[in-house]
N, C-alpha and C positions, 0 to 999 in steps of 0.2 A: 149429057146433063144428068141423067139418072145415076150413072156410075159415080159422078162427082158428088151428088147428094148422099149417096150411100157412104162415100168416103167421109163426108162431113159427119154423118150420123155415127160412124165407127169411131172417128177421132174424138167427137164430142163426148162420147161415153168415157173417154180417158181423162176428160176435164170436166167432171160433174159439178153442177151448181148445187150449193147447199140449199135445200128446200126452204122457201119462205124469205130468203135474203133479197132485199130490194135496195138498189143503189141508183143514184141520179147522176147523169153526166152533166157537170157544171162547167164553169169557166175554166177550172183546172182539170177537166176530165173527170175520171173516177179516182177517188182516194179513200182508202180505208186500211184496216189491218191487213198485212200481206197474206195472212192465212186464208182470207176469203176471196182472193183475186184470181186464182188459177183459171176458172171458167171464163171470167171477164176477159183475160188476156187472150185466150183461144178465140173467143168471139170477136174481139177487136181485130184480130188477125183476119178473120172472115170479112168483117165490115170494111177494113182498109182495102182489101182485095176488091170488093164491090165498088168502093169509092174510086179506086184506080181505074177499073173498067169503065165506070161512068164518065170520069173526067179525061180518060185516055192520057193519064199523066201519072208520075210517081207520087205516092202518098207516104207520109212519114208516121211512124208510131214511136212515141217516146215513153219508156218505162221509168217513172220517177214519181216521188211525192214531195218534191221541192223542199219547203221548210218544215214539213211534218216530222215527227219523231222517227227514229231509225226503224222501229218495228212496223211502220206503215209502208205502203207503196201505192202506186197509182199508174194511170196510163192516159195519154192524150194523143189525139190524131192531128196530123199537120197536113193542111191542104196544099195544092200545087205551088202557089207562090210563096210558100213558107208561112202562110197565115193560119189562123185557127179555123177549124172545120165549121161549116155553115150550121145555122140553127136547126134546119130540117134534119140534118145528119146527126146532130146532137140528140135529137128525138129518136132517131133510129138506133143510136148507140144505147140509149136507155131501154128501148123496146127489146132489143136483142139481148142485152145484159140480164134483163129480168125475166126472160122467157123460161118457164120450167123446162126441165130436160126434154120432155116429150114434145115440146112446142117449138124447139129451135128451128127446125126446117120450115114450119109454117111462117114464123117471123121472117126468116131469111127470104122465103119466096114472096112475102108481102112487100119487102123492100125492093126486090128485083122487079116486081110488077109495077109498083108505084113509080119507080125511077126509070122504068124501061131499060134496065141494064142489059147490054149485049154481052151474054156470057161467053161468047167466043173471042171477045176482045182480050188482048194480052194485059196482064196486070203486073205492076212493079211496086214493091214496098221497101222503104228504107227503115231500119230499126236502130234505135239507140237506147242506152240505159245508164242510170247513175250507179253510184258505188254501194248501194244497200246490199246486204248479203242475200236478200231475196230476189234481186233484180235479174241475175243470170237465169235462174229457174223460170221466172215469169216470162222472160224474153223468149225462152224456148217454146212456151205455150203460144205466144204470138206467131212464131215461125210455123208451128204446127197448123195454126188457123190459116195462114197464107197458103201453105202447101196443100191443105185439104181442098181448097178451091182452085188449085193449079196456078197460083200466082208465083212470080219470081220475087226473091227477097235478097237484100243486101244488109248484112248485120255489121253496123259500125262499132259495136261493142260499147266501151266506155266513152261517152261524149257528154258535153253539157247540153241542156235543152236547146239553147240558141244555136249551137253548132249543128244539131240535127235539122233545125228549121233552115239554116243556111244551106246545108247539103241538098235538101229538097228543092229549094229555090234555084240553086246552081244547075241541078239536073234538068229541071223543067224549062230553063231559059237557054238551054244549049250552051252552058258555061259562059253566057254573057255576064252573069252576076259574079262569076268566079269559078274556081275548079272545085268539084264536089268531093274533096278529100280534106282530112284534118290538116294535112300539110299545106294544102291550098289556102285554107282558112288562115293559118298562121302567117303564111307569106303575104297574103293580101293585106291583112291588118297591120303587120309589123312594118312592111315597106311603106305604107301610108303614114304610119306613126313616125318613122325615121325621117321621112320627107317633111313632115309637119314641124318637127323640133329643130330642123336645120335652120329655120328662121328665128329660133329663140335666141334672146340675149345670152351671153355666156353663163350657162348654168353651173353652179358649184355641185360637187357630188352630193352635198347635203340636200340641195333642192331636187336632185334626181332620185332621192330615196323615198320609198313608199312602203309602209307596213300593210300587208294584206292578210286578212282573216279569211281563210278558205272554208270555214264552217265545217271542217273535217269532211268535205264532200268532193264531188267531181271537179269543181272549180279549182281546187288546190292542185290536183293532178295536172290539169290543163294549163294553169299558169306556169307550173314547172316546165312543161313541154315548150311553152311559148317563149320563155325567158331567153333561150339560146338565140332565137330569131331577132330579139330586140337589140343585139350587140350590146353596147353599154349605154343605150339610150334611156334605160330605166333600171334602177337597182331596187329589187324587191326583197323585202324580208317577209317570208311566209310563216304565219303561225296557224295553228289548228289545221295542219296539212294532212290530217287523216292517219298519221302514223301512231297516234296514241288515243286521242279523245273520241267521243261518240259524235256522229253526225248531228249537227244543229244543237248540240247540248252545251248550254252556256256560251254559245257562239253563233255567228251568222247574222245577216242583216236584220232578220226579224227580231232576234233577241236584243240586238243593240237598239233598234228603233223602239221597241216596246218598253224595255227596261231603262232606257236612257242612260246606259253605262257601257264602258268598253267590254269586249268579250274576255274570257279567261285567256291568260298567256300573252296579253298585249301590253306593251309599254306605250301608253297613249300620249307621251309627251310630244310626239311628232305627227306628221300627216298619216292618217290611217284610213283604210276602207274595209268593209265587210261584204262578202258575197252571201247569197243564200244557198241552200242545199243543192240546187241544180244550176246555179250561176246565171239566173236571169234577172236578179235584182242586186243593186249595190247602194250602199250608203257610205258617206265619208264622215269623219269626226276627228277631234283632237281634244286634249286637255290643256287649259291655259295655265299660266304660271301660278295662279291661285288654287289650282287643282279642280277648277270648274270644268265640267264636261260639256262640249259643244257638238251637236249633231248637225250635219249638213245633209238634209234628206232630199227627196225627189224634187221639191219646190226649188231648193237652192241649186240643184244640178240643172234643172230646166232653165233657170235664170242665167246661170253662167254660160250655158251653151247658146241660148238664144241671143244673148248680148254679143257674144263672140261672132256669131253668124251675121247678125245685123250690122256690126261694124265692118265685116268683110264685104258685105253686099254694097254698103255705101262706098267703100274704098274702090270696089270693082266697078262702081257706077251701074250696077244691075238693078233694074226696077222689078223686084220679085216680092210678092207678099209673104211675110213670115208671121206665123201665129204660134202662141203657146196654148196648148189644150190642157185645161185643169179640171178637177172635180170640185165639188163643194168643200171638200176637206183641205184644199190648198189654203195656206195661210194668207190672210187678208193683206199682210205687208207685201207679200210677193206679187199679188195681183196689182196692188197700187204702184209698186215700183215698175213693173213691166208696162202698165198702161200709161202712167204719168211721166216717168223718167225716160224709159226706153222707147216709148211710143210704139210698142209692139201690140198687135191684136191679141186679146185673150178670149178664148172660147171656153165656156164651162159645159161639161157633159155629165151624164149619169156616171156613177161609180162603176168601174169594171173596164179592164184593158180593151175589150173589143169596141166599147163606145168611144174611148179615147183615140184608138187607132183609126177608126172610121172617120171621126171628125178631123183628124190631122191630115187625112187624104184630100180634104177640100181646099187645101192651100198649096202654093208653090213649095213652101217649106213649112212643115208642121212638126213642132217639138212637143212631145208629150211625156210626162213622168207622173206616176202616182206618187203620193207622199212616201210610200214604202220603198221607193227606189227602183220600181219597174218602169222602164220607158226607153224611147229611142227617138230618132229624127227621121221623118219621111221627106223625100224630095220627089216632086212630080217629074215625069218624063221630060217635059219642056224645060223645067228649071235645070235639070242635069245637062240637057243639050245646050242651053244658053251658056252655062258655065264652061262646058267643054269647048264651045266655039271661041269664047273670049280667050281662053288659055292658049288656043292654037293660032289665033289671028295675029299675023306678023305686024299689023298696024297698031296693036294695043301698046300703050306706053307701059313703062316698067312697073309703076305703082299698081296699075290695074291688073297687069299680068301676074304680079306676085299674089295679089288678093285672089285672082281666079284660080291659080295653082293651089293656094291654101284651101280654097273651097273644094277643089277637085280631090285633094287628099283627105279632106274632112269627110267627103262622101264615101271614100274608100275605107276609112277606118270605122265607119258606122255600119252595124248590122241592121238594115232597115226592116228585116222580116219580123223582129220581135225584140223586146228588151234583152240586152246581153251584157252581163257584168264585165266581162273581159274587154269587150269593145268600148263600153261606156267609160271604163277605167282609163283606157288608152286615150280616148278623146279628152277626158277631163285633165289628165296629166299633160297632154299636148297643149291644151288651152292655158293652163297655169304656167307652163314653161314659156310659151310664146308671149304671153302678156307679162311675164315676170311677177306673177302673183304668188303670195304665200297663202296657205289655207286660211290663216287668220284674216288676211285682206279680202279673200273671197267671202268669208263668213260675214264680214262687215259691210258688204254691199247693201244689205238691209237687215233690220232686226225683226225676228219673228214676234208677232203679238202672242202674249201668253194664251194658252188654250187648254181645254179639258174635254176629254171624251168619256161619256158614261153610257151604261146600258140599263134599260128598264125592262123587266120581265112583264110580258102581257099574255093574256089568254089566247089571243089570235092576232098575229102581226098584220093580217090583211085589213084590219080596221083603219090602218094608216095608209093614206094615198097621197103621193107627192107630185109636184109639177115643177117647171123651171129648173131642170137638171137637179131635181131632189132638194132644191133650196127652199121650197114652200110646201106646206101641207094643205091639201084641199079637203081632206077628211081626217079625223072626225070634226064636225062643226065646232067652231070656236077655238080650236087649238092654235091655228096660225095667228089669230087676233091676240090671243094670250101671249104667244111668243113675241109678237111685235111690241106689245106694251112692256114686256120684261126687258127686251133689248134696249128700249129707250132709256132705261134707268142707268145704263153704264156708258162710259166713253169708248169710242172706237169698237163698239160691240157688234157681234153677229152670232146668230145661233140657228141651227136647223135640226130637224129630226128625220130619220128614215128607217123603214123596217129592214131588219137583217135579211139577207138572202137565204139564210140557212136554218135559223132557229127563231122561236117565238120571243124575240126581244126587239126593242126599238133602240136604235143608236142615237145618242144625243151628242151634238158638237157645239161648243161655245168658245168664243174668243173675245178678249177685251183688253183694255190698256194695262191692267195689272193681273197677276195670277189670282189674287183674292177675288177680283171682279169676275174673272172667267169661271172660277170655281163656284161662286155664288150663283151666277147666271145659269151654269150647267145644272146645278141642283134645282133651281126654281123651275127650269124647263122640264127637268125629269119629273118633278111633282105634277106639273100640268099634264104631262103624258100619262102618268100613273092614274090621275083622276079622270081624264077625259078619254083615254084609250083603253080602259079596262086592265089596269095594272094588277098583277097577282103577287101574293106574299106581302111582306112588310112595306110600308111607305118608304120611299128613298130618304136616307138620313143625310143631313148636311155633311160636307166633307171636313169641316173644322169644328 
């Protein structure tokens, strides 16, 4: 033990912490300018090793800053089943990251004691990284941390974030989930996709064609590698493939969603999609004959997938409950369509992937997507078993058997550990092909209500307190009553406010029958927040 701690001290001095730098481990792990991350990476190597000893399982460490600019980087830990690390360990990550140089051992020992970590237990850590120029150097710091505490590591090099989550899950389930290699990932997903489109009506080459914006990131490299496995089941034109442009610059899912326009280099007359920087988010879009841009975001994706699954369950005669998990930001039209037309359960949770993932686990089949395009589908153990039994039962009639096999292949094309742009893309393409839908027809399933999001600067975001999955404000007094009376002035209107998780601003969302109404409502609610919740700076100005 002592010798190990001496080694940690020696190595730690090679990865010194800038004095006074404080970072918080959030939903996305740590993220900041790459210059300030060397000590964090080393210490996350230490922490992943402790987490592995504690869980007696392989832990993942992913070096990425997703949709942030190229000069940033970050790191997040992956728990044994490919899920995000627990809240308690997020706290330890923050504690260890912010310990001044002389206090690293004290913090380390505190974690070991609190969690009763058996230091003689073997440890295994899987490492992956994105394409940023700082990622290779920072990955080395993680490996140094793992070896300082005598852990074993496997460096997967360049992989998407969801691929690393997948590897960790495969490893810890004894390959029941799949084979823990990049090749294994491609084989599992592409074989399931090829089986799914077998049942498609005769697709023209036109329908098989998809434009993919790789955000000049890791997703572009991996789509290239995947293409060969898809035979000719999907023809991909890749733009922003990393050969020229900068990562996430004028491209990527975040850019398209926020700017409501196609990325650079894209001819958007056809069916297009964009990944984000680490390929865990996807959005679709097209431009119509009038030159009007149409975005199909997470709500539209969740609707397409849940409708498809619901129809297959009916066809298979399987009585399984299926739910769509949304946040308050989901467009009201999608909620209405799902509940009224599709008769699917809709559950609303607080914003943040871990809340959505958690709620989705409560159903036989849980579909969740954030509006930004991050999401997946979860199948309970018993749902998977029932589908499997039905597909193998010799007494099942043809129609039911076909549906069961489609469900089986759908399960295999989905990465259940985390949102995965490549997996989601294959699932969406398979559904469109199987149902013979164009992107325009998919878009027309329901029309989004016009909406507007605004931010109001306040002196302290903690004065706002919400309930009912952030849809109602309980503090400050009078705010919710004001919002209720403003909403009543407009048709099909809805509005809510919630404090930002990261800065002293309050986020305002409003939707209504027309864009003018949505804008006016958002402005009036912003004024109410400014007046009742301690706004700073100038009073919000009307949008028009």
